[in-house]
N, C-alpha and C positions, 0 to 999 in steps of 0.2 A: 337150501341147506344153510343153516347158521350155526355158529359156534355155541355149544351147549355148556353151561357152567358146570353141570353135574359130570359131563363127560370129561371136561378138563380136570376137575378135581379127582375123578376116578383115576385118570392117567397119572396125575401127580402122585397119588397115593401108591400107584404101582411102582413108582420110582423107589419108594421105601419098601413096599410090601413084597414085590417080586424077589427082592434080594434075600428074603427069608426062606425061599423055596429050596428044596433039596434036588440035586441033579447028579448024574453019574459023571460024564466027562467034564462038566463045568462045576462040579461040587466044591472043589477047593476054593475057587475064586468067589463063588457065591457065599460060602461059609465065612470067608474073610470079610466080605462086605457086611454080612449079617452081624458078625461079632463087633465090627466097627460101629455100626448104627446103634446096636444095643447098648453100647458104652456111653452114649451121649444123654445128657439130661434134657436137652432140647435141641431142635434143629430149625434153622431159618433158611428158607429157599427162595431165591428170586429166579423167575423162570420166564421163558417165552414159549408160545404154543402156536402151532400151525395146523390147520385143517385143510386137506387137499383131496379133491376128487376130480381127476382129469376129464372123465366122461361127462360130468355135470358142469364143468367149467368153474369149479369152486376153488378158491385159494384165499383163506382168511387167517389173520394173525391176531394174537392176544398176548398180553403180558400180565404178570401178577406176582404176588409173593404170599408165602404162608409160613406161619410159625407153628411148630408142633411140639408138644410136651406131654408125654404119656398118651392118654386118650383124648387130650384136649387140643384144639387147634383154632387159629385165627387166619382166615383167608381173605385177601383183598384182590379183587379181580373184576374187570369190566364195570367199574364204577360202583360196585357194591361190596359189602363185607359179610362174611359168614363166620359166626362165632359158635363153637361147640364147647360147652363147659363140662362135658362128661355126662350130663343128664338131659340137657335141652339144647336145641339148635336155634340160633337167632340169625335171620337173614335181614340185613339192614340195607335198604335202598334209598339213599339220599334224594335221588331224582324224584321219587314218588312220595318221599317223606313217610315211609312205611316200614314197619318191622314185623316180620312173620316169625312166630314162635311155635316150635313143634317139639313134642317129647320124643326122647330116644327109646325105641323098643329093641332090646338086644336080640329078640327072636325074629325080628323083621329082616330078612335077607336082603331087602332092597336098600336098607340103610347102611351106608358104607362109612366106617370110621377108621382112623389110623390103626387102632388095635386089631380090628378085623383083618386089615390088609396084611398084618404080620403073618397070617396063616392062610390067606385067601388062595394063594397060588402053590401051596404045598402039594396039591393033588390036581390032576386033570391036564398036566402039560408034560411034554418031553423037552429036554434041554440039551443044547450042544453049543460048543464054541463056534463063532462065525468069524467075520472079517475083523481085521485090526486096522485102525485108522490113526494117523498122526495129526493131532490137532494142536497147532502152535507148540510143538515140542512135547506134547502129552500123548502117551500111548493109550489109546482107547480100545479096549477089547470088547467086542460085541458077543452077546450070548443070545441065541435064537430060541424062543419058546414057541412050541407048536401044540395046539390043543389036541388032546387024544380023541375027543369027539369030532368026527369029520363034519358034523352039521353045526358046529359052533359058529356063533356070530363073528368071532375073531379068527382071522386066517393065521396070523402069526404076530409075534412081538419081538423086536430087537432091542435088547437092553445093553447100552454102552457103559462100560465101567472103566474109570481111570485106574490103570494098572498100578500106579504108584500110591495114590491116596486111598484107593478102594472105595471111592465115592461114586455115585451114579452121575453120569454126565448127560446121557440122552436116552430117551425111550421113543421107539417108533412102532406104533401099532397099526396094522393093516387089517381092515375088516373084510368080510367075504364079499361085500358089494364094491370093493375097490377104494373105499375111503381110507385115507391115511392120516393118522394123528401123530404129530411129532412134538415132543416136549423136550426142550433143551434147558438145562440148568445153567443159569448165568453165574450164580454164586451159591455156595453151600457152606453156611456158617453153623458152628456148633457151640453149645454151652454159653450162650449169650446171657448177659444180665437181663432178667425179665421182671416187670412190675408184678407185684403180688395180686393186682387187680386186672391183669391183662385178659384173663379168661372169665371175667365177671361182667355180666350185662347190667348196666345201670338203667333200670326202667324209668326212674324219675327224670333222668337227664333227657331222654328222648320224648317223654310226655311233655316236659317243659318246652321243648323245641317244636312242639306241635305235630309230632309224628303220630300216625295211626298205628296202634299196637294190635296186630291180628294174631290172636292166640288160637291155634288150631286144636290143641289138646288141653 
């Protein structure tokens, strides 16, 4: 079992996406988080990620960062970069000197983007407040999300919210097979000055550097 980049990014997007869900007993806090996130022009997250499965003796760590603005994002993780400009996805792997380009199909449920995650968890889960932790003087309120479908791959998700800032601090997802994915936000910055070309892929630059451009669509 190895750390999967797509799994990491899916969990990372949950950090933003889950907070847009509606709940009964946790509704007030989730709505506060939702309103806070919606008010930002962009968000920059530095994070650490852990995959753990005691039965299989697996315990792996990864670090990364992502910048999100509207439907666009730039993700750096595990030695490669994923850029989504709103229409196409570019996966840049310096070690292989290769760029893979794929088109975005809005009707493809397998393609996860930040905008999709804003509504992804509005249905299919029950929500309730769980434990409260004190992390270096910060009150972290956890909300437990449980799938309505008893046969779902995910057993449950614990979402830790900073009670003061209303920002997401931690997400712990446990799958039915016992695998636990923990994403911890090291820093959560908002409305940072961004370059106008940050989400623009420069094809000529990579061709000049000898990269192989693999266009799937």
